[in-house]
C-alpha positions in Angstrom: 5.1 13.4 20.0 6.4 12.1 16.8 8.9 13.3 14.2 6.7 15.1 11.8 9.4 15.4 9.1 10.1 11.6 9.2 6.3 10.9 9.2 5.8 13.1 6.1 8.7 11.4 4.3 7.2 7.9 4.9 3.7 9.1 3.9 5.1 10.6 0.7 6.9 7.3 -0.1 3.7 5.4 0.6 1.7 7.7 -1.6 4.3 7.2 -4.4 4.2 3.4 -4.1 0.4 3.4 -4.3 0.5 5.7 -7.3 2.9 3.3 -9.0 0.7 0.3 -8.2 -2.3 2.1 -9.8 -0.3 3.0 -12.9 1.1 -0.6 -13.3 -2.3 -2.1 -12.7 -4.1 0.2 -15.1 -3.7 -2.1 -18.2 -4.6 -5.3 -16.3 -8.1 -6.3 -17.4 -8.3 -9.6 -15.6 -6.5 -12.0 -13.3 -5.6 -14.0 -16.3 -3.4 -11.2 -17.6 -1.3 -11.7 -14.4 -1.0 -15.5 -14.7 -1.1 -16.1 -18.5 1.3 -13.5 -20.0 5.0 -12.8 -19.3 4.2 -9.1 -19.1 1.4 -9.8 -16.6 3.7 -11.9 -14.5 6.3 -9.0 -14.4 3.5 -6.6 -13.4 2.4 -9.0 -10.7 6.0 -9.2 -9.4 6.4 -5.4 -9.4 3.1 -4.8 -7.8 3.8 -7.3 -5.1 7.1 -5.6 -4.3 5.3 -2.3 -4.0 2.7 -3.9 -1.7 5.5 -5.1 0.5 7.0 -1.6 0.6 3.6 -0.1 1.4 3.0 -2.6 4.2 6.4 -1.9 5.6 5.7 1.8 5.5 2.5 1.4 7.3 4.2 -0.6 10.0 6.8 2.3 10.3 4.0 4.9 10.5 2.5 2.9 13.4 5.8 2.7 15.1 6.7 6.4 15.0 3.2 7.6 15.8 2.7 5.0 18.6 -0.2 3.6 16.7 -2.1 6.9 16.8 -2.3 8.1 13.2 -3.6 5.1 11.2 -6.4 4.5 13.8 -7.8 8.0 12.9 -8.7 6.7 9.5 -10.7 3.6 10.2 -12.2 3.4 6.6 -9.0 1.6 5.6 -8.1 -2.0 6.7 -4.6 -1.1 7.8 -4.1 -4.4 9.6 -5.0 -6.2 6.4 -2.6 -4.1 4.4 0.3 -4.8 6.8 -0.7 -8.5 6.9 -0.6 -8.7 3.1 3.1 -7.5 3.3 3.9 -10.4 5.6 2.1 -12.9 3.4 3.8 -11.7 0.2 7.2 -11.5 1.9 7.1 -14.9 3.6 5.0 -17.0 1.3 5.8 -15.5 -2.1 5.4 -18.8 -4.0 1.9 -19.2 -2.5 0.6 -15.8 -3.7 -3.0 -15.8 -5.0 -3.0 -13.7 -8.1 -6.8 -13.3 -7.8 -6.4 -11.8 -4.3 -3.7 -9.3 -5.6 -6.0 -8.4 -8.5 -9.0 -7.8 -6.2 -6.9 -5.7 -3.8 -5.6 -3.6 -6.7 -9.0 -3.2 -8.2 -10.8 -2.3 -4.9 -8.5 -1.2 -2.2 -5.5 0.7 -3.6 -7.2 3.8 -4.8 -9.2 4.4 -1.5 -5.9 3.8 0.4 -4.1 6.3 -1.8 -6.8 8.9 -1.3 -6.6 8.4 2.5 -2.8 8.6 2.5 -3.1 11.9 0.6 -5.6 13.2 3.1 -3.3 12.1 5.9 -0.5 14.1 4.4 -2.7 17.2 4.2 -3.8 16.7 7.8 -0.2 16.3 9.1 0.9 19.5 7.2 -2.1 21.4 8.7 -1.5 20.0 12.3 0.0 22.9 14.3 1.9 20.6 16.6 
């Protein structure tokens, strides 16, 4: 059995980080915005930091639930999200802005929706 209060705390932090990514990404209309403007470079940096935090949170969720919770939601590439954390953290100067743009455009909203559903499911779990 896992610590439900701790799990909910981490899930809420993750939901908040994903919400911030979506808000910061909203004005980004192309990968060139990330690479060709000072404002875009700042957004890229801040989004990368939140992607690191998200990946770390996912690792913590796996740890405290003995890898049982994320696997119940196979529609999300959890391994890829955790791996992105490692790549950004350890190879920051090699970050591919196109990849970050693509992830923000296609993967963050579905992940945020799934995290929200997970929170609801944990609250409704009688255990």
